C-alpha positions in Angstrom: 19.4 118.2 -127.9 18.2 115.5 -130.3 19.7 112.1 -129.9 21.9 111.1 -132.9 20.2 109.1 -135.6 16.7 109.2 -134.1 14.2 107.7 -136.4 11.7 110.1 -138.1 8.8 108.7 -136.0 10.5 109.9 -132.8 9.9 113.5 -134.0 6.1 113.2 -134.2 4.4 115.5 -131.7 7.4 117.7 -131.1 7.4 121.5 -131.5 10.5 122.5 -133.4 12.0 125.9 -132.6 8.8 126.9 -130.8 7.2 127.4 -134.2 6.4 124.1 -135.9 4.3 121.2 -134.4 5.4 118.1 -136.3 2.5 115.9 -137.4 3.4 113.2 -139.9 6.5 111.8 -141.8 6.4 112.8 -145.5 9.7 111.4 -146.6 13.3 110.6 -145.8 16.3 111.5 -148.0 20.0 111.6 -148.1 20.3 114.9 -146.2 17.3 114.9 -143.9 13.7 114.2 -143.1 10.6 115.9 -144.3 7.5 116.2 -142.1 4.1 117.9 -142.3 3.8 120.4 -139.5 1.5 123.0 -138.3 2.7 126.6 -137.7 1.9 127.3 -134.1 1.3 131.0 -134.7 -0.7 130.9 -137.9 -2.3 127.5 -137.7 -1.7 126.4 -141.3 0.2 123.3 -142.5 3.7 123.4 -144.0 6.3 120.9 -145.2 9.2 120.9 -142.8 12.6 119.7 -143.9 15.0 118.8 -141.1 18.7 118.1 -141.6 20.0 115.0 -139.9 21.7 116.0 -136.7 24.8 113.9 -137.5 25.3 115.9 -140.7 25.8 119.2 -138.8 29.4 118.0 -138.2 30.1 118.3 -141.9 30.9 121.8 -143.2 29.9 120.8 -146.7 26.4 119.5 -145.6 25.8 122.7 -143.6 26.8 124.8 -146.6 24.5 122.7 -148.9 21.6 123.1 -146.5 22.2 126.8 -146.2 22.4 127.1 -150.0 19.1 125.3 -150.4 17.4 127.8 -148.1 19.1 130.7 -149.9 18.4 129.4 -153.4 14.8 128.6 -152.8 14.1 131.9 -151.0 15.5 133.7 -154.0 12.9 132.1 -156.3 9.3 133.0 -156.6 7.7 131.1 -159.4 4.7 128.9 -159.8 6.9 126.0 -161.0 9.2 126.1 -158.0 8.3 125.2 -154.4 7.8 128.2 -152.1 10.0 128.5 -149.0 8.5 130.3 -146.0 11.3 130.1 -143.4 14.6 128.6 -142.6 16.7 128.5 -139.4 18.6 126.7 -136.7 16.7 125.3 -133.7 19.1 125.8 -130.8 17.4 123.5 -128.4 17.3 120.6 -130.8 20.6 121.6 -132.5 19.1 121.0 -136.0 18.6 123.1 -139.1 15.3 123.3 -140.9 13.5 124.7 -143.9 9.7 125.4 -143.9 8.0 125.3 -147.3 4.6 125.0 -148.9 2.9 121.6 -148.4 2.1 120.2 -151.8 -0.7 117.7 -152.6 0.0 115.2 -155.3 2.9 112.9 -156.3 6.3 112.9 -157.9 7.2 112.4 -161.5 9.1 109.3 -160.3 5.8 107.8 -159.1 4.1 108.5 -162.4 7.0 107.0 -164.4 7.1 103.9 -162.2 3.4 103.3 -162.8 3.0 104.3 -166.4 6.3 104.6 -168.4 6.8 104.8 -171.2 4.6 107.8 -171.4 3.2 109.3 -174.6 4.4 112.7 -175.8 0.9 114.0 -175.0 1.5 113.2 -171.4 5.2 114.1 -170.9 5.9 117.0 -173.2 3.7 119.5 -171.4 5.3 118.5 -168.1 8.7 119.0 -169.7 7.7 122.5 -170.8 6.7 123.3 -167.2 10.0 121.9 -165.9 11.7 124.3 -168.3 9.7 127.2 -166.8 11.0 126.4 -163.3 14.6 126.0 -164.6 14.4 129.3 -166.4 13.4 131.0 -163.2 16.2 129.4 -161.3 18.8 130.2 -164.0 17.6 133.8 -164.2 18.4 133.9 -160.4 21.9 132.6 -161.1 21.0 129.2 -159.6 21.7 125.7 -161.1 19.6 122.9 -159.7 22.3 120.3 -160.3 20.2 117.4 -159.1 17.2 117.4 -161.4 15.6 114.0 -161.5 12.0 112.5 -161.3 12.2 112.5 -157.5 12.6 116.3 -157.5 9.8 117.0 -159.9 6.5 117.2 -157.9 3.2 117.0 -159.7 0.8 119.2 -157.7 -2.9 118.5 -157.9 -4.5 121.8 -158.8 -8.2 122.3 -157.6 -9.4 122.6 -161.2 -8.2 119.0 -161.9 -5.0 120.0 -163.7 -1.4 119.3 -162.8 1.2 121.8 -162.0 4.9 121.0 -161.9 6.9 122.1 -158.9 10.7 121.8 -158.7 11.8 120.8 -155.3 15.1 120.0 -153.4 17.7 122.6 -154.3 19.9 121.0 -151.6 23.0 120.8 -153.9 22.2 123.7 -156.1 25.2 125.7 -157.2 25.1 129.5 -156.9 26.6 130.9 -160.1 27.6 134.2 -158.3 29.5 132.7 -155.4 32.8 130.9 -155.1 32.7 127.2 -156.1 36.2 126.3 -154.9 37.1 123.4 -152.6 34.4 121.1 -151.5 31.9 122.7 -153.9 33.8 121.3 -156.8 33.2 117.7 -155.7 31.1 115.5 -157.9 27.7 116.0 -156.3 24.4 114.8 -157.7 22.7 111.6 -158.9 24.9 109.8 -161.4 22.0 108.6 -163.6 21.0 112.2 -164.3 24.4 113.9 -164.1 25.9 115.6 -167.2 29.3 114.3 -168.5 31.0 117.5 -167.3 29.5 117.1 -163.9 30.8 113.6 -163.8 34.3 114.8 -164.5 34.0 117.2 -161.5 34.2 120.3 -163.8 32.5 123.5 -163.1 29.0 123.3 -164.6 26.5 125.8 -165.9 22.8 125.8 -166.7 23.3 123.4 -169.5 24.0 120.6 -167.0 20.3 121.0 -165.9 19.2 120.7 -169.6 21.2 117.4 -169.9 19.3 116.1 -166.8 16.0 117.2 -168.3 17.0 115.2 -171.4 17.6 112.1 -169.3 14.3 112.5 -167.5 12.4 112.9 -170.7 14.3 110.1 -172.6 13.6 107.7 -169.7 10.0 108.8 -169.5 9.4 108.3 -173.2 11.3 105.0 -173.6 11.5 103.4 -170.2 15.2 102.8 -170.9 18.3 104.2 -169.3 20.3 106.7 -171.3 23.7 105.1 -170.5 25.2 102.5 -168.3 25.6 102.8 -164.5 29.2 104.1 -164.3 30.9 107.5 -164.7 32.7 106.2 -167.8 29.4 105.2 -169.3 27.9 108.6 -168.7 30.9 110.3 -170.2 31.4 108.1 -173.2 28.3 106.1 -174.2 26.2 107.4 -177.0 22.4 107.1 -176.2 20.4 104.8 -178.4 18.1 106.6 -180.9 14.6 106.6 -179.2 12.6 105.5 -182.2 14.9 102.5 -182.7 13.8 101.3 -179.2 10.1 102.0 -179.5 7.4 99.9 -181.4 5.7 101.5 -184.4 2.7 102.7 -182.4 4.8 104.5 -179.9 7.2 106.3 -182.3 8.1 109.9 -181.3 7.7 112.9 -183.6 11.0 113.4 -185.3 11.5 116.9 -183.9 10.9 115.6 -180.4 13.5 112.9 -181.0 15.9 115.4 -182.3 15.4 117.7 -179.3 16.1 114.8 -176.9 19.4 114.0 -178.6 20.4 117.6 -178.5 19.7 117.8 -174.8 21.8 114.7 -174.3 24.8 115.9 -176.3 28.1 115.2 -174.5 29.5 118.7 -175.3 27.4 121.4 -173.5 28.0 123.6 -176.6 25.9 121.2 -178.7 22.8 121.5 -176.3 20.1 124.1 -176.5 21.5 127.3 -175.0 18.8 127.8 -172.4 15.8 126.3 -170.7 13.7 129.0 -172.4 14.8 127.9 -175.8 14.0 124.3 -174.8 10.6 125.3 -173.6 9.8 127.1 -176.8 10.9 124.0 -178.8 8.6 121.8 -176.7 5.7 124.3 -177.0 6.1 124.3 -180.8 5.8 120.5 -180.7 2.7 120.8 -178.4 0.9 123.4 -180.5 2.1 122.4 -183.9 4.4 125.4 -184.6 6.4 125.7 -187.8 8.1 122.5 -188.7 6.3 120.5 -186.0 5.4 116.9 -187.1 2.1 116.8 -185.3 0.6 118.8 -182.4 0.6 117.3 -179.0 -2.5 117.9 -177.0 -2.2 119.5 -173.5 -5.0 117.6 -171.7 -5.3 118.6 -168.1 -1.9 120.2 -167.7 -1.2 123.8 -166.5 0.9 125.3 -169.2 1.9 128.6 -170.9 1.0 130.2 -174.1 2.4 128.6 -177.2 5.7 129.7 -178.7 7.6 128.8 -181.8 11.1 127.5 -182.3 13.1 125.8 -185.0 15.6 123.0 -184.7 17.4 122.7 -188.0 20.1 120.0 -187.5 19.0 116.4 -187.4 20.9 114.9 -184.5 19.3 111.5 -185.0 21.3 110.9 -188.2 24.5 112.3 -186.7 24.3 109.9 -183.8 23.4 107.0 -186.1 26.4 107.8 -188.3 28.6 107.9 -185.2 27.4 104.5 -184.1 28.0 103.0 -187.5 31.5 104.5 -187.8 32.3 103.1 -184.3 31.2 99.6 -185.3 33.2 99.8 -188.6 36.4 101.0 -187.0 36.0 98.7 -184.1 36.0 95.8 -186.5 39.3 96.8 -188.1 
């Protein structure tokens, strides 16, 4: 039995469940700790996520941890982390998930160092995020906590970068009951959709809203809304090109897509991650109506696709802001 609230360092050198020899601490999160470990039988290295022992007393946390294992195991895609094993170690009384050990850094690290990024840097990454989301959505899984921390940028041997979506710890399974505790407001407020903030049942378009927040922040280095639930639900995002200096202006079609992703009403967002990916690839490769092509550089990506975005959301949002100011002054 593991002592309650043991620090991560106390786990080093232990062999968990007779299968995983824990080597180093990789990270600590809200639900558990992540270690690098060696599989005793095979001899290779894996990332091992261990749920905090104190959280085993919570039925919700146990369900979330189980859902992460189920969700990740149901996915097999190059833009989603691969899960090898999951189980409960009886001797230590802890649950764990073993997954591929990735080399690289997170999108959060990149944004902290370099934001605002240029479209040339961020748009190809956004297209890859869409590929991972499409695979999840096709498997009836919503990530529900998409944020820069959960977008891993894997270093590929050829020098390119591959996006890997990680941490499906609070993902919602579309084909299981979402009553009771599952209807709680779970996620990271900064990246939560308005409907998620209200505690409503969400669908895949909540992930698209989160993608919009990630890209908006990455391209502007500004928050989309204030820091309260009310702000997320009610505040209209500032038009990106009104925030950026002339030399950093976004192509109009990219700006329009960002504002569509950030629509308060899910019906006004793109209908799917695949549609969003196609719109991004059209911008990257200069498809019909694109303002200028965005170069891929050293990013692992897919073949180009074409998509059209007819309605200009920039002017709609600007009109809304102006009307709000006029009526507020009356």
